[in-house]
C-alpha positions in Angstrom: 125.4 53.1 114.6 122.4 50.9 114.0 124.6 47.9 113.4 126.5 48.4 116.7 123.3 48.8 118.7 121.8 45.7 117.0 124.9 43.7 117.9 124.8 44.9 121.5 121.1 44.1 121.7 121.6 40.6 120.3 124.3 39.8 122.8 122.0 40.9 125.7 118.8 39.9 123.9 119.1 36.3 124.8 119.1 37.2 128.5 116.0 39.4 128.0 114.2 36.8 125.8 114.7 34.1 128.5 112.9 36.2 131.0 110.2 37.8 128.9 107.3 36.4 126.9 107.7 36.8 123.1 104.6 38.9 122.4 105.3 41.6 125.0 109.0 41.6 124.0 108.1 42.2 120.3 105.7 45.0 121.3 108.3 46.8 123.4 111.0 46.2 120.9 108.9 47.6 118.0 107.8 50.5 120.1 111.5 51.3 121.0 112.4 51.1 117.3 109.5 53.3 116.2 110.3 55.9 118.9 113.9 56.0 117.7 112.8 56.5 114.1 110.5 59.2 115.1 113.2 61.0 117.1 115.6 60.7 114.2 113.1 62.1 111.7 111.4 64.8 113.8 114.2 66.4 115.7 116.5 68.5 113.4 119.8 67.9 115.1 122.6 65.4 114.3 122.8 64.2 117.9 119.1 63.4 117.9 119.6 61.4 114.7 122.5 59.4 116.3 120.4 58.7 119.4 117.3 57.9 117.4 119.1 55.4 115.1 120.7 53.8 118.2 117.3 53.2 119.6 116.2 51.8 116.2 119.1 49.3 116.4 118.3 48.3 120.0 114.6 47.9 119.3 114.7 46.0 116.0 117.4 43.6 117.0 114.9 41.3 118.8 112.3 41.8 116.1 114.7 40.5 113.4 115.4 37.6 115.6 111.8 36.6 116.0 111.0 37.1 112.3 112.6 33.8 111.5 110.2 31.9 113.6 106.6 31.3 112.7 103.9 33.3 114.6 102.6 30.1 116.1 105.8 29.7 118.1 105.8 33.2 119.6 103.9 32.2 122.7 
């Protein structure tokens, strides 16, 4: 599930990255991933875990992409 959502976010992530500055994009992506992880861990239901891990994949896809660049190029 995480892999499928990361692939979807990477395909659409270029469009979002072209229209959004890097620092806010990383903040929102990290927050989305963290919210998904919290949902998956705190709600004791299998559907919540699937939704949570989907959010993790969507959020962290852009974080992984920026990780390869140095922080000086994030502006």
